[in-house]
N, C-alpha and C positions, 0 to 999 in steps of 0.2 A: 504494498501500499504506499512506505515511505517512497520506493521508487518511481512507483504511479505517479506521485505527487510531485518529485522532484522533474518527473520527465516532462509533467505537464507545465512546470514553471521555467523549462528550458524553450520549450514550444511560445509560450508567453510572451518571453525576453526577445527570443527568435522575430517573432511578428512586430513586435515594437524596433528594432534595428531596421528593420526592410520599410520602414514608414519614413517618409523624405526626411521629418524633422529630427527622428532620432538617429538616422543615418549622418545627417549633419553636423549632428552636435556628439557624434561617438569618435571614439577616440583614432588615429589613423590605423589603426594594426586591426581594428573591430571593424573598419571599413574595408580595406584590403582582403581581410577574411571573409566578409558576407562577398565583394566583388567574386572570389576564386570560386566559394560555394557555388554562386550562382552561375558563373563560367561552368564548372562540372555538370550540373544541373543539364543545362543545354545542350553542351558537349554530349552528355549519356542520354538526354529526350529526343535528340537528333538522330544520333546514331543508326537506328531503323530505318531510317529514311534515306540516310545517304549511304548505306550500305556496309559501312564496319566502324569501330570507334577510333582506329586508327586514321583514317583520312577524313573523320567529323573532326579531330582535332587540330589536325592539320589546314583543314581549312576555315576553322575557326581562328588558327592563329596567324596563319599565312594565308592572304585570299589569293597568293598564285597558283596554292592547291587546289582553286576552285576550276579550274581546266581538267584535272583529274576527275571531273562527277559526270557522271555518263547516265544518261534515261532523262527521263520528264521528271521524276519524284526528285530525284537526288540533286537536280540542277535544283528546280524549286527549291528544295530544301536548303541546300547550298549557299544559295544567292541570300535567304534568309539568315544562315549563319556567319555568312560575310559580313553580313549588315548588324548584327548582333557582336560580333568579335572586334568591330572596329569601334562600335559604343562601349563594349567594357573595356577594351583596352585604352579608351579617352579618358574614361573614370579612373583609370590606375593613374594614369600621366597626371590626370587633373589632383586627384587626392595627395599623391607624391609632390606634386609642385606645391601644393598647400599644405601640404605637412614641413615641406624645407622653408615656405616663406614663415611659417609659424615656428619652426624652429628659431630663425633667424630673427625673429623679434623678439621672442623670445630671450634667447642670446641679450639684444640689445638692450631689453628690457629690465633683467637681470631677474627671471620667473625663474631660470632653471635651479632645480636642486643642485646640492654638493654633498657630492657623495664619498669625498677623501676623509682622513683625518690627520690627528697632530697640527691643525691649523690653530690660527688665533683668528677669532670673531671679533669685531668691530662693530659697534653700533651707533649709528649715527654719523653726521659729519659735522665740523667745526674746522677753522683756519688750523688748529695744531695735525690735524690728522697725516698731510702731508709730512709735516717737520717729524712726525712719530715714523712714518714708514723710510724716512730716511736711515733714522738709527736702528730698523729693524733691518734694513740692508745693508747698512756695515757690519752688522753683528752676522750675519749670513755670510756676505763676502769673508770675513775674517775666520768663520767656519769652513769657509767650502764647501759650503751646500744653498739649495734652493729655501726658500721657507716658503708656506703657503699662508696664504692671509683672506679672508672673507671679509669684505666689505658689506654689510648690511645697512641702507638706505631706505626711507618709509617715505618718497617721493617720487615718480619718476626724471620729473628735470632736475632733482641731485645726481641720479645714475646719469644722465644725460650729459652733465655739466661734467661730471667727476672722467667720464672717460674722454673728455678732450681734453681733461687735464693730465690724463694717463699718460707717463713716460716711462717706456720700459730699458730704455741707457739709465734714466736716472735710479730706475729701483729694479737693475739688474738679474737680481740675488733673489728676486721676489716675483712668484707665482700670485698675481693679484686677482681674485675672484670676486665681482660686483654684483651684489644681489640687492632686489627689491622685493619690501614685502611689509606685512604690519607687523612692527617690535611689538605690538601689545598681544598678540597671538600666539600660542606657543607652539602652534604648526609651522611660523614661520622656522624657528629655529630647531624643530625637527626638521626642515628639509635641508637645513644647515648641517646636519649631523652635528649637533651642538655638544653632544655626549661623547662624541671622540675628540671634538677642541682641546688642545693644550692652552690656551688662554681665553678669556671674553673680558674685553674691554669696552664700556656703556661713557658713550663721551658727552659733554653736555652738547644738546642740540643746535646748531647756528639759524634759527630760525626768525632772527629778529625778534625774540619774545622777553621779557622781562624773568629776571629770573629764579622767580616763584612758580611761573610757568614750566619754565624748563626745568626744574626740581620734580616739579610734577609730574612732567612725563618720565624722567629717568625715573622714579621710584614707582611709578609704573609698571615702568618695563622690569625693574629689578621685581616688584612683587609678581608679574606674570612668570618669571624664571621662578622663584623660591615655595609658587604656590602648587608647583606641578612636583608631586609627591618623590618620583623617582628619579629625575634631575636631581630634587634638592639631595635624595639619598647618594645619588651617584656623587655629587660635591661633598657631600660630605665624610663617605668610603674613601677619599682618594685625601681628602685633608687627613682622616685617622691614619691612612697610611704613609704619611709623610710623602707623599709625591701630589700634593696639592694642585688643583685648575689655578692656574695662577688667574684671579680675576679681579676685577676694578673696577668703581664708578667715580665718574668726575662729577663733583656737586656744586654748586654757587656758598659763598660762605654761611648760611644760613644754617645753624647749631640745628634746628628742628630738623632738618632736611638728613644731616649727617647723622643723628641719633635713630632716627627712624631706618636708614638705610644699615646700621651696624643692627640695628636692633630685627632686622627683618634678616640678616643673611648670621647671628648670632649662633654659636657651633661651639660648646662646652664655655670655656672663659674667652674665646675669642671670637673672630668674624671671619665670614668663609669671602666677603670681599674686602679689597683695600678701598679705602674713601680717600679720593684725593679732591678736599678743595682750595681756592686762591688763599685762603688766611691762613693756612698752615705752612708747609715746609716752604713751598713757592714765596708767600707773601713775607715771610720769613727772612728768607736769601734776600728777597728785593729791599725789603727793608735795613738790611744791614748791607747792599750793595751801597744804599745813596750815604752809609758813612765811607763806604770805600769799596770802592768799584771792585776791587782785588776778590773779594770774597764770591762775587759774582762769579767771574771768571774762573776763579778754583772750581766754584761746584759747575760749572759751564762745561768744562773740562770732564770733570768727573764722570758727571751724568752722561756724557757723550759714551759712545762702542768704542769711539776711536781716539786711542789711547788710555791716558792711564782710569781704570776704573777699581772699583770696589768688587771684589769677591768673597762666596763663603765655601772656604775650602775643606774639604774633608780629608783629617790628617792622614788617613789611612794610607793616603796614597804616598807616605812616606814610613810607614813601618818596617820597609827594609833595614833604615838606617836607626832604627830603636824607637820604644813608643813615646810620646812625646809627654803623657803624662803625669802629673809631679813635677814639672818642669816652670822653672819661673821665668816671669814672661822676659826679664831683662835678657834671658839665656837666649830663649826663642829668637828676640827682636835681632839678637846681633847673628843668630846661625841661619837666618835666609840671604838669599843670594835673587836678584831677580822682582824681588817686588820690597813692599814694607808692612811690617804687619802691623796690624791697628787694634785687635784684641782678641775676646773668645766670643762662642754663645754656644748656646746648648739647652738641654733640657733639663728643669727640676725633678726631684724626685715627685711633685706634685701633677708633673707635665706641661708645668707653665715652660716658656721661652723665655732666655735667661741672656743678656748680651752685657758683656764688659766692654769698655773701650780705654785703652790705657792702663789696663791694670797693672802697673809697677808694684811690686813685691808680693804677685798673686801666682800662684802655680795652676798651669793645664790641668784638665782632667781630661780620662784618657778617652771621652765620649763627648768633648769638648770641639767645637768648628775653628777653624782661624777663619780671622776676617783678613783679608789683603787689599792694600794698594797697588795694584800694579796693570804694566803696562800690558803683558801677555803669561796668564797662567799657565800656559806651556815651559817659558823660560823661568819659572820658580822651582830653586834648588835648596836644597836642606843640607847643610852642613855644619853639623851640630859640635860645637864647643863645651868642653870637659872641664869648666869653670866658670864659677857666677863673677861677669863683668866689675870689677871695682867701679863704683859710679861717684866722683867727685865734685861737688857745686866750684863753678866757678863765679867768685864774685864779682866778675866783671858782666856775667850775662846777668840780666834784668827780667825776668817774667814782664809780660805788658799786661795791662789791667784789663778785665772783662769790657768795661765801659770805657772808650775811648774821650779825647778832650781834643773836638774838632770842631774850627768855625763852617758851617756849613749855611748853604743858599739853595734855597728849593724855588723856583719856579714854576706857579700853577697848583693843582690840585688835580689831575686826571687820573693817578693812580693814589691808591692812600698809605699816607706811611708806615702803615703796619706796627709795628712793634718795635719802632727804630728807638724808644725811649731803652730798650731794653740794651743798647749798644753804646750809649751816650752817657755822657756823665751829666750833671744838674747844672753846670755852667755852661755846656753847649747845648741842653734842649733851652734853655733860657735864651739861650742866642740865637738860635735856630726859630722860637717863636718871631724874632725880629726879625728875621730874612727870609721867612716862609712868606714870597710875593705871589697874592691873587688878586687880580684887576678883573672888573666887571666887561671890560670891552677890551676883545682881544687884540685890539691895534695899541694897548698901552705897552705892550711888553715888548712892541719894537721901537718904542721913543728911545732917540738919541742920548736925552737925561740918563732913561733907568738902564741900559747899555752901557752909558759911561760907568755909572755907579757900580758897575759888577767890576770895574778895575779899582776901584778908589777903594775898596776893602778887603783886603789878605783875603780870601776866603780859603780854604782848601779845597771843598769841591764847590761845584756849579750843577744843580740839580734840574736837568730841563725835563720836567712834570705836565707837559703838556697834552693834549690829543695828538694824534699821527701827524696829522697836517700842521699844526702851530708849533709843534716840536722840530718837523723838517723843516721848517721856513728858519725858526730861529737859531736851531743849529748852524744851518748855510750863512745864514746873516753875521752870526761870532765867527765860524771859523775864516770866513772872507776876510774879515777886516783884521784877524790875528794868526791869520796863517805862519806868519815866521815869531810868533811867543810860543815858543813850546811847553814852557812854562805855563802859561794860560791854557794851552788847550788840552794839557793833560789832565786839570780841573774840571772841564767839563764833561758831564756823564750825562745823556740823552734816555731815557727811557719810555721806549715804543711797543706797540700793539701789532704793528704789522710786518711782517717776515720781509718783505720788497723794500720798504723805506728803510729799513734798516740794513737791509745788503748794499743800497747806494750809498748810505751813510758812510758805512763799514768801509764799502771797496775805494770808494772814490774821497771821500773828506775826512771822517775821524781815524779809521782804520783801528780803532779799539776801546772808544770807551763808548760803546752802545750797549743798553741794556736791553734784551727780549724777552720779556714775558712770555709769548706764548711757546719760542723755541725752547725755554729753559724748561716749560711744564711738559713740554712735547717730550723731551728729553728723561724727565723727571716720568714721566707716563710709560715711556717703552723701558724704562730699569725695573719699575715696578710688572712690568707685563711678563718679565722672565722670572725675578727674584720677588716674589711677596715680600720677605721680612724685612726689604731694602727699605721700604716706607717706616717702620721703627728706626733703622738706620739713621735716616736724611733725616728725620725728626729729631733724632737727641744731636746732631751735628748744626741744624740749621738755625736751633734755639738757643736762646744764653744758659739755660740750666745745662750741667754735665759737661762732656766733652764738647769741644767744640772747635773750631780753628781760629787762630791766633797768627796777627804779624808781630814780626819782633825786624824793628826798624834798625839798619845798620850806622851804627854811631850814636843809637840811642839806647836801646837793648840790647845790643852786644857790638863787641870792639871788631873793625874789620880784619882784624890782624887772626882772628879766632877762624877766620873764613878760608881753612885751607885745605887742610883733608877731608875728604868727605867721612868716612869712620870717625876721625876724630870729633867732627863736629857733631855727629851722631849721639857721640858717647858722652858729651859737655850738656846737649841737651837733656837726654834721657836721665842724666843726674838732675834736672828740674822737672822731671816729671812729663819731659815735651818730647812729641816724636816728630823727627821731621820729614816736612812733606813735599817741598819745594824751595825755588827762588821766584822773585819779582824784581822786576828789572826795572830803572826811571819811567818808561812810559806803563807802566804798570803790566806788562805782560808775566803771565805765570807760567813758570815750567817747571811742573810736576816731576819729582822723584832726579832733579837737575845734578848733574854729577860735579858741574863747574859752578865758580862763584866771579867769572868775571860781569862786571856792573852791574854787580846785586846791590838791591836798594834794600830789600825786605826778605825775611826768611819766613814762608810760610810752615805753622808749625800745628800740630794737635795737643791740644793741654788737655792736662789728666781730668778726670771725671768719670763716672761710673751710670748706666742707666742698669735698672733690671726690670723687665716687662712680663708682666703673670700673663701673658696671654699664650696661649699654643700654639706649637706650629700649622 
């Protein structure tokens, strides 16, 4: 009885397919099968009239065989057969042509599914996406591989616009797949093989919306992902196995949005998603860059995959030379070549993640991972020393204060000052209040009297904090009038958002003193996309509490005569619980892990501090 019911259902569906509307809406495979079945039925039905089955097929498929028909009935039947064959073969050509056109349209519109694995999914478009892809390409090129990247956009016009922008030469080591779909439907992510992805990055949508609406849109996307039980379990299982999917979401400075995102993705004592907001790491770096642009340049270099970057290194790779457990930080600091040891990271007895930077006097546990700043982890070598280095303080070295004493001028208020008060002393902050110029009329920034006043006061830094258009014009004006005054030129720092404007200034005008917020954010997001725990490390480095980068002025904090042998300098700095990071020249160019000191004006160090995070891996 059940078989009979299934047979009836099959016949009913077959009859429905043969109707014009159902046939037109059916898939290409169903259409072709229907045509072939109809052709077979016609050939079998006409074979008694033509004479035999092989000749019937030949006449149907190739009208030239119609000449072989003999007799009145075969000739008449063959004529109908030829006509039906021409019609049905025309149907096949039409179906295949329509299918090809539809396939091309689907490719252009991004409607095809993605069937691969090991890819990173980016959701939404904003100005930072091409810059993030630049970093992905650098990493893939360095590893000698092709990375798969899937871009999900909600609107067709964004898909079309990005296809125009897509530069295969610029991203030669990336295989980029552009898809369009509804980010608020989980079926969209199933089409992207989201469960097989290595990473997920939700960017702030660039739709001209206010921050509140943009945050809500991203939180809805996050809810769509976390509301699916099987996918949430997949993320949780990967997180628990210490091989998490690298997930991150970009939000505005609204604290409520951040709290909601962390709660939606909470897992144990931690979170499945890293939450990236302008007011956190990037905002603090920009605030400190207003005090000294060197800090921006240091982070800008470290956050790039091209040059010295920070890595978590499993000590098991050095087991052939002995267990590192129980060795003091000072011993390990001077036992490695090809990189700079910054500290340890590991898991405590409760499963919480711990990170310790500059842990002088502390021993490494056998389960700890090592934090390194290095240009190439493949060149990292461990040459153990059998003694504890003797670290004797040199009274000529004066560690700098965390709060700098500087006279800073800020022009405009396009970018918030952030937590700049964490990096300046009281007198400098009072001076900043008097030297922060915000005019109602844009033309006032270009008045000769105002521009002359910038020369009359001996500012340490002149921060151009206007929107991109005004900032570009004021920078060009100041540079054109002071091109030969190198001392004044080094004081000018222009904060920008548009990468094109920054490139114009950086290439043809200032060559160094531009601060690009979006480019810095892009590099940070790219780093987090591959090493999620780096968000805690950079949070520690960017803020004033705990370990952070500091600058030693040559001649003020450290005598020039001590800048000779690199190993001796590292030893002297370690005695003051400082780790050597690099040098800075008079044009404020940063050279991470520099080995020579010609023209050095400042020494970049990582000062003593410690952070313990109670979140699990």
